[in-house]
N, C-alpha and C positions, 0 to 999 in steps of 0.2 A: 577562885584564884588562878586555876589552870587556864580558863578562858580569858581572864584579864591579861595574863602574861602573853597569850597567843595574840590578843588584840594589840598589845604594846609592841610585840615583835613585828607584827604586820605593818603597823603605822610607822615603824622606824625606817622602813624602806621608802625612799621618795617615790619610786614608781608606783607603789601601792596607793599612796596618798593621792597622787596625780590621777590614777585610774578611778579611784573612788569618787573624787571630786568631779571629774569629767562625766562620770556615769550619772550622777545626780543632776548636774547642769544640763547635759544633753538630753536626758529624759524629759526635763522640763521644757527645753527649747525645741524638741522634735516630736516626742510622743504626745505630750499634753496638747500642743497645737493641733495635732491630728484629731484628738478626741474632741477638741473645741469645735473644729470645723464640721465634724460629723454631727455634733449636737446642733450646730447652726442650721444644718439642712432640715432639721425637724422643729425649728423655733420660729415664732412669729416675730418679725422685725418692725421697727417703727414705721417704715415707709410702706409696709404691706397691710396695715390695719384696715384700709378701705376694701381690700380684696378678700381678706380672711374674715368674714362676717362674724360678729359676736365674740371676737377674741381680743386679748390684750397682749402687749409686748411681753415676750418670754414664754407664752403658752406653747405647748407642744402641738405639732400639727403635721399631717401628711400632705398638706396642700402643695408644697413645692415639688415633691417627688411625683405626685399625680399630674401636676401641670406640665412638668418638664418631660416626663416619659410616657404618659398615657392620655393626654388631653387632645382635643382637636387642633390645638396650636403647637403640639409637640414637634411636628414636622419642621415648622419654622424656627422654633426656639432651640431645638437640640439636634434632631436627626439630619437636617440639611447641613448645618455647620459640621456635624460629626462626619458625614459622608465627604464633605469638602476637605476636611482635615485628612482623611484617609487618602484621598486622591492626591493632595499636595505632598503628603509624606512619602507615598509610594513613588510618585514622579520624581521627587527630590533624590530618593535613593538611587533611582535609575540613572539620573544625570550625574550625581556625585561619584557613584561607583564606576560608571562607564568612563567618565573623563579622568578621574583620579587613578583608576586602575590602568588606563591606557598610558598615561604619562609615567606612572611607576614602571610599567613594563618597558617603555621606550628608554627610560633612564638606566634601568638595571640590566636589561637584556639585549640591548642593541648598541651599535657603535655610533649613536647619535652624537652630534657635536654640542658644545656649550652646556654640558651636564650640570656643572656647578651653578651657572647663572640660572638655568631652568629650575633647578631644585630650590634655589633661594627665592626666586620670584614667585614660584607657584604657591608658596606658603602665605604670601601677602593677603590674598582674599580672606583667609581665615583669621589673620591678625586684625584686619580692619573690621569694624562693626558690620553686621549683616545688612542693616538698613542703608549702608553706604551705597551698595550696588542697587538697592531698590530706588533710592532717590536719583541715582545716575540713570537708571532705566527710564524713569519718568521724565527727567530732563531731556533725554535723547529721543524717546519714542512717544511722548504724550501727543494726543491729537486735540483739535479744536472742539470736537463734539462733546468730549467729557472733560478735558483738561482746561478748557477755556482759551488756551493759546497753544499753537503748535510747538512741538519740540525742535531740537537742533536737526534731527534727521529730515523733518519736513522742510525746514528752512534751507538745508543744503541741497536736497534732491527734488523738492516740490511734490513729494508723494505723501499723502495723508495715511497714517498707519491705521489699521483696523482696530476696533475696540478689543477684540479677543487677544490681539498681539500686544497692545499697550497696557491692558488692565486684566485683572482676574487670574485664573489658575495658571495659564501658560507662563506669564512673566514671573509669578511667584515661584513656580517650580524651577525655572531657569536660574533665577537669582539665588534661591536657597541651594540649588545644586552646585552652582559656582562657588558659593561660600563654603560648603562642606566637602567639595572635591579634594582640597588639601588634606582633610581628615582621612579620606579614603586613601589618598596617596601615601600618607605617613604609615598607616597600618599595613596596607598591601605591599608597599615598597619595602618596608622593613623585612617582611617575610621573603620576598623575592631576592633581596640582596643577601640574606643570610642562608638561602637555600643551597644545599649541596649540589654543585654543578656536575659532580660525577654521575648523578642519575641521568642528566640530559646527555652527557658525553657517552654513557653506555648505550643509550637509545640511538644516538647518531651512529655509533659503531655497528649497531644491528640494522642500520639502513632505515630507521624510522623517519618519516617525514616530519618537518617542523610542525605541521598542523596536528599530527598525531601526538607528538611530544607535548604540545600545548594542551590537548584534550586529556591525555592519559597521565601526564606527570605534573605539569606546571599548575593547571587549574585545581586538581584535587589537593595539592599541597597548600595552595593559598585559599582554598575554600573556607576553612575556619575563619581566616581573617576577613574574607568577603562577607560571610554571614554575620560576624561580629560588627563589621562596619555597617552593614544593612540595618541591624537592630539599633545601633547607637545613632546613626543618621536619622532613621525613622523617628526615634524618640525626640531628637533635637528639633527636627522639622515640625513635629506635632506640637511642640511647646513654643514655636516661634510666634511672636506677636508683631514686631515692628514691620517686617516685610509684608505680611498679609494686610496690615493696617494701611501701609503706604500704597500698595498696588491693588488692593481689593475693595476698600471702603467706598471709593468713588462709583463703583458699579455694584455695590451692595453684595459683594461676595464675602460671606462671613465664614470664618473657621471658629473652632472652639475658643481660641484665645481672644479673638476680637469680640465674639459674642459674650464671653465671660466679662470682658472689660465693660461692655455696654450694660450688662445686668448689674454688676457690682457698683458701677458709677451712676446707675439709674435708680429705679424704684423697686427692683427685684433682686436684692442681694441673696436671697435664698436660692434662686436659680443659679446664680454664679458660684455659690459654694458647692452645689451639686456637681457642676461642671468641673470645678477644681478637684473635687474628690475623685471623680471618674478619671480625670487626666493623671492624677497621682497613681491610681490603681493600674492604669495602662502602663505607666512608666515603670512601676514595680514589676509587673508581668513581663515587660520587655527585658528588664535586667535579669530576671530569673531565667528566661529563655536563653539569653546570652551566656550566662554562667553555666547553664546546663549543656549548651553546645560546646563551650570551651572545655568543660569538665569531661564530657564524653569523648572528645577528640584528642585528649592528651596522648592516647596510645598511638596516634598518628605520627608522633614525632619520632620517627625511626632513623633520622639522619644522625650519623655518628661522627662525621667529619665534614670539612668544607674544603672543596678544591679551590685553589687559587687561580686555576686556569679556566675562567669562565668563558664559554664559547659564545661570544657576542654575535648576534645576528647581523650580517652585513647588509645594510640598507642600500648599498651600491649608489646608483645615480640619484636615489631619493634622499640620501643622507643630508645634504645641505638644504634642499627645499623644505624637508620636514622640520629640521632644526630651526631654520629661520621662521617658518610658519608658526611653530610652537612659541618661540620667543615673542613674535608679533602679537599672537593671540593673548598670551599671558600679560604682555605689556599693556595691551588694550584694557584688559580686565582690571589691572592694577592702577594704571595711570589715567586712562580715559575718564573714570569717575571723578578724579580730582580736577581734571580740566573742565568738565561740565559744571562742577560746583563753582569753580572760579568764574566761568562765563556767566552762569545764571545769577551770581551774586553781584555782577556789575551792570546788568541791563535794567533800564528804567521800566520799559514796557515789555512784559513777557511775550515771547514769540517774535520780537523784532530784534534781529542780530546785526543791524547796521552799526557802523562805528559811532554815528551820531547819537545812538541810543544808549551808549555805555556811560556809566556814572560811578563815582565813588561814594554816592549818598549812603549806601547801605553798609559801608565800612567806616567811613570817617565823617559822614554828614551830620549836621545838627538836627535833621529831621524835617519832613515836609508834612504840614497838617493834612494834606490831601492824600497822603500815602501812609498806611499802617498807623493811623491815629497819631502821626507826628513822631513815631519812634525814631530815636537817633541811631546812627550807625553803630555796629557792634563794638567797635574799638573806642567809642566814647559813650557807651551805654552803661550806666551804673547797674541796671538789672542784669545785663549779660555778665558783667564782672562779678556780681554777687553770685550768679549761677556757676561761674567758673570757680570761684573761691569755694562754694559749697561742694562742687565736684571734687576738687583737689583735697579738701580736708576730709570729705567722706571717704575717698579712696585711701588716703593715708591712714585714717582711723581703722577702716576695715582691714587694710593690709597688716597693720600692727597687731590687731587683736587676733585675726585669723592666723597670721604667721607665727606669733608667739605661742598661741594655744596649739597650733599644729606641731611645733617643735616638741612641746611637752607631751602631746598625744603620741607622736611617733616614737619618742624615747620610751615611754611607759609601755606602749603596745608591744614593741619589740622585746623589751626586757622581760615582760611577762607573757611572751608568746605561748599560745596553746592553752592558757587558762580561760575560764569562762568570762571573767571580768574583762580581760584583754580583748577577747572576741566581741563582747558586747559593746565596748567603747569603740572598737574599730568599725563595727557595723553602724553604730549611732552617728559616728563622725562622717560616714559616707552617705548616710540616709538623705541629707539635703540634696545630693546630686541627682537622686531619683525624681525629685519633684520639679515639674515645669516652673520656670521663674515666676510667671504671673500667679500660678496657683500657690506658690510659696509666699509671695507677697500677700495674697488673699488670706492665707492662714494667719499671718501676723497681724493683718488688719482686723481680722475677727477676734483674735486673742487679746490684743492690746488696745482695742478701741475703748474699752471701759476699765475701770479699776478692778483688779482681781487680788484680793487679800491685801498684803502690804505693798504690792506693786501698783503704782498709780497708772492712770491712763497715759499711754505714750502717743496717742494719735496726734499727728501734726508736729511731732517733735523730731529734731535731728537725731536724737538717740535711737529712735525706732529704725531709721534708715541705717545707722551704723550696726545695730543689732542684727537686722535681717541680712545685711550684706556680709557680716562676719560669719554668721551661721551658714549662709548659702555657700560661701567660698572656702569654708573650713576644709572640705574634702580635698581641694587643691593643695593646701598647705600640709595637711596630715599625710596625704599620699607621698608628697615629696620627702617629708621627714621620715616616714616609715621606710621608704626606699634607701634613704641615706643611712639610717641606723642599721639596716640589714647588711650594709657593706662594712660596718665597723666590727672588729673582733672584740669580744668581752675582755680580753687580756689588756687592752689599752686602758680601759677605765679601772680595771682591777689593780693595775700598776699604781695608779693614782691613789686608790683606796688604801693600798698597803703603805704608801708614803704618808698616810694620815690626812690627805687633802679632802676637804669637805665637798659635798655634792654640788653646791653652787659654783665653787671654784673649778671643779672638774668639768662642769658644763661649759663655763665661760672660757677656760684656758685650754681644754683638751678637745672635747667633743665638737663644739661649735666651730672652732678654727679649722679642724680637720675636714669637716663637711660643709664649709661655709657656702660653697657654690649652690648646693642643693637647698640649704636653709634660706639663702637669699632669694632663690626662685620661689620659695614658699611665701615670701613677703611680696615679691614683685608681681607674681601672677594674679593674686587678688586685687592688687592696685590697678593693673591694666584692665582687668575684667570689670571693676567698679566704674572706671572712667568711661567705659563704652556701654554700660548696662542701661537698658530702658525698661524692659518688661518687669523686672524685679521691683523697681521703684515707682512705676507709673501710678499705681493705686495709692501710694503712701505719701507722696509729696503734697505740700501745701504752698501757697504763695511765698511763705518765708523760708521754705526749705527746698525750693526748686533747684534742680541741677541742670547742666547744659543739655543732656539728652532729653529730658522731659520738656525743656523749653523749646528745643528743636521740634519736637512732636506737636506742641501747642501752636507754635508759629506756623507750621505746615498746615495744621487744621484750620487756622484762620485765613489761609490763603496768602500769607506773607512769605512767598517762596524765596525771595531774594535773601531775606534775613535767615531763613531756614538753611539755605545753601551755604551762606557765609559761616554760620555756626557749625554746620556739618564739616566743612573744610577745616575749621579750627580744631574740632574734636579728632578728626582722622589724623591730622598732622601730630597732635599731642599723643594719640595712642600709638601710632607707628614709631614716633620718636622714642616713646617710653619702651616699646618692644626692642628697638635697636640698642637702647641702653641696657636692657635686661641681658641681651646677648653679649654685650661688651663687658658688663660687670661679672656675669656668671661664667663667661667663656664657653657657654653652651649654645648651640643652634638647634632649633627644632628639626631641621632637615638633615642633621649629621647622621651618618650611618645608612642613608638611603641612596643618595646619588651624588652628593657634593664631594668632588675630589679636589 
């Protein structure tokens, strides 16, 4: 009787019911898939029967592990892609932190002009899909030796680009570095802007040089942000698929994600599941190191006040040239890709940029039997419209589920903060963030490809895309909601409780209206992310569930570059437009508090 009353009292509180329900659901959707993929690395699959002699489907085997890690072909299967992944990830960190940190320092610590414009424009490469810059690089720098037709650079200057410059690790590192530089700018810039200027002023009074101030004060203070940025950019670059696929495949430069795509889409799914598992392990290790660094550096926060008299470094005669050069550079990174997509989507014969070669065939044409199997232009192509509709309804469905669950999770986690159940749900809700997108897609492919208990096979269904998207982007929504709930005092809801207002009404009439900006962002961020996502869905789509990003990838693989560029331009305009709407609706801008005045 005593325990029954305790259970009844426990279940009377909405936050307890929410946490309990989410704990069961998230364990099934995050922990169980991990167990499934581990088992799949030791299981014989249908396509592997010819290689694993004397076995049948479902038998346990060490064949995959031995082949991937310890065989004569291990170098080609795993170790070369793994080494390439490390090179790309480290190079990306160097470019992103160097460029992002430099711009953050210029905006927050010098008298550079046009700070608001620079701060706003510099975020755009991160808002746009990463493969946007990859396709722009190909359009501009491809050569006739590998690309089949020269790019815009060769057409303008008559210089054939070298293979190493147009394809492989160098352009992959540059493109990913440009894409993640705004990420470094946001983290490092935030620390620089909020740093106590009294420390630097005291050093100046003591006649310390600017170089010594930078080495002894500025860099040590921002070092935790730099280390955190390094680890997070490294993890993101390691899990990137689209950029290495666009820029590395033509010269057979494989990284872990592209190799995993080949194996899972081919006859070696066991190899792919091992790579997915290893990537997840590396992701968890990186997050652990990141949290350890942040945890041990908390004592570094000895700044007790902030001076309003920031001593900006006077760039003197270099002020205008640096300001203009920076705006031109950022403008080229943001605008030039869109120009190349437009140009490439209107030319009939690739590599020929004369006016007579321009055509509207790939936008509004009925189709030419001699080109792309007679595929009509994208604005009159029912397949493209079906892909656009699938993308929109997928993004709306993912946003609704992730956003709604995120609000409930944030509410319950904060209400029961400090309890084991709250901590457990908080960690489970964040767990999908640790997993590389393609590895996460591979997990769900493995788990839901066959019927399991009362849950039917979801392979090839639209529901599987919605499920994997909602779980993957739940961390965005839950973190936004947790942050919003931390800002609310308990007295606000208690006042409603005293008045006899029910929980549902309190949520709809009090809590959500007060923090609607944060909650709306919890819906819109998953929407934007789903619209531009490729890696997460590439393994899961079928002809009936194709979305724009996967169609872009398939068109590009077939060599139908004009269609691919047209689709790319359509996606980028939609994503950037959605992002602007996010800022307009929520009243928040990602660059606020860094440099925009």
